[in-house]
N, C-alpha and C positions, 0 to 999 in steps of 0.2 A: 626284789626282782619279781617278775610276773609268775606265770604258771610253771608247772613242772617241766623241766627240759629246756627252759629258756636260758640261753647263754648271754643274752644282752639285757642290760637294765632298761627300764622304760625311757630314761633320758637318752640312752644310746639309740633306742628304737626311733625316738623322735628325730634325732639327728640323721639317721638313715633315711627316714621318710622325707626329711627336708631335702636331701640329695635328689630324690626322685622328683619332688616338687620343683626343684630348681632346673630340671631338664635332663638329668642323667637318666638313661633308660633303666627300666626295671631289671632287665636281664643283666646289664652291667653292674648294677648295685648288688644283684644276687650273687654274681661271681665274686665280687669284691669282698662281700661279707659271708659268703658260703651259706646262703639261705635259699630256700626255694621261692619261686614266684608266688606260690600259694601263701607262703608265710608273709611276704610283703603285702599282699592283698588283704590278708587277715589283720595285719598290723594297721593297715590303712583304714579298715572298717572300725577297729577298736580305738585307734589313737588319732585318726585323721582330724586335722583342724586344732588339735590341742597344742598349746604352747607349754614350755617347761613350767612356767609359773602356775598355769592352770592345772597341770598335773600334780604339782606339789599341793595346791589348794584342795584338789580332789582327794588326795591321800589324807590330808588333815581332816577333811570333813568325814571321810570314812572312819578314821580313828575315833573322832568325836562321837559319831553315830554309834559305833561299837561300844564305847564307854557308857553312853547314855542308855543303851539297851541293857547293859549289865546292871546299871543302877535301877532301872524299872523292874527287872527280873528280881533283884534283891528286895525291892520294896514289896513286890507281890508276895514273896516268901514271908517277909516280916508281917504283912497283913494277915496271911493265912495262919501264921503262928499265933498272932494276937487273938484272932477269932477262935482258934482252938482253946486257948487259955480262958477266954471269956466264957465259952460254952461249957467248959469243965467246972468253972467256978459256980455256975448257977445250976 
């Protein structure tokens, strides 16, 4: 799920936004799903134009990016440790 307090998954949000895109009024969608118009507009800014497959790909890329950042951080620690060992040896 998205941020704290969100009761809808990103996939559900995309479906709700599609209802608005297909002609249902924002106020009607807000009543139906019990969200504010501001929430719908915020969702539109964040998710507008995204398809479910693109959302899944985005999540995969974010996970991969996070994993790669952890690897780089670990390598930096390993390099620092090796430098300390070499410095103490000489």
